[in-house]
N, C-alpha and C positions, 0 to 999 in steps of 0.2 A: 275135839264136844263132845267125842261120846260118852266119857267119864262125868261132863254135870248133864247131861239127858237123862243120863241112869243115875245122879242126885235127885235132880228135877222130879223126874218118877217115880224114885222114892220120896221124897218130900211129898209129894201130894200122895204118895200113898198113905205114908202117914199124916196126912195133915187130916186125910177122910177119915181116918180109923179114931182120931183124935174128936172128930164132929160127930164118931158115933156111924156114919158112913158105911157101909159093908160091901157098897155094889160096886166099888172100887177095879177099873179093867186092867189086867196085863198085856201088854206084849211085847212079843220077841224084841222090838225095837225100842222099848221105851224102859224093860228092867234088867238089870242085869243079874245072873245067877249068883246067889251066895256066894257056889263055889269058884266060879273066876271074878273079883271084888278081890282086890288089896284095899290090905288096914294098916294105916301109920304101927308099924311094929305087933300088926296082927300076924293072924296063920295061914295068911295067902301074901306072896309074894312076887311079884313080877321077875320075869326071867328075867336075869342080870340085872338084874336093879339093887345097885349098893343100895340108896337112901334112897327113898319113898317120898314124895312130894304131893300136894295141890295146891301151892302157889309158889312162883320165882323165891321170894324171902324164907322157906325154908331150904333155898338152893345155897351154895357158896358163890361169891360174887362173878364167877366168872362163867357161871352155870344155869342153863333156865328150866323150870318146870316140865320135861317134852314128857305130851299122850302117849298111854300107854294102851296098844290093840289087845280090847278086852279087858283091860284093868280099869274102876274107878280111880286111882291112885296116878302119878305118873312116875317117872325115874328125874331126878336130877342128870344133868349130861353136860359137859361144856360146849358151851354155844351161845352166840347172841341168842337176849331177852327182846320181844317185842317192845314196839317204841307205841303205842293207841293207850290211850287215857282212858279211865274210868269213863263207862258210862257209852261209848266210842261203840259205836257200830265194830261188831266180829265176827268172823266166820272159825274163827279158831282159837282157842289159848293161845298160842303159837306169834297171834299178832298183839298180843294186849299184854303193861307193864309190868301187872302181876302175873300175868301167865292162865290168867283164866277168861275164860267165855262163857255168858250164860245164856241161857234162851229164856227169851222174855215173853215173845209170840211165839208161831208154829212159822212166822215170816221172820220173825228179830230175833238177834243176839248182840247183848253187849259189854264189855269188859268190867268181872266186878273186881272190887278188892277182899279182904281180909278184914273177917269184927269180930267182934264178941260182946258186941249188944248194941242196938240205935244209936246211944251217942255216938258211936265210933265209925256210922261210914256219914260217907258226903252227899248231899242234899242230892243229887245226880239219882241216886239207891238210897234211899234213908233206911232202910228198912233191914237189919241185919237176920239173916236166916242162921240163927246158933247153932240148930245142928250141924247143918257142916259149917259154920263159920264164914258166909261170902254174904256181902251185901248183895240189894237186891231193891229192885223198885217197888216205890206204895204202892199195893192193892186196889 
């Protein structure tokens, strides 16, 4: 869940910057320092991580995208995937079939799926956050 919270915070800051709002607040719980964030094929790798991932589909069929402490991206590791469907309530990505649990309010999180545009998202999460490639609820 930590990686989604960091991604959501980054999106909020990105969205605020696009709206011209420069008063965005950063807190240690919502923003991950750049030096701690692994990017796909990027400069910072998760320790011991052979394949970085964000969704289960990025891993081999017998693997899941496991959250990595302190990293925005997870690591593919052998293990069972979650079974919760898109938009189902979740506490962590390990519960979701996709491997991604997004925070929609401070008290509510749901399983998301990858997307490339609004037309690629299910009705339950109709908007595509193309910055992160994940479906999100309508505003």
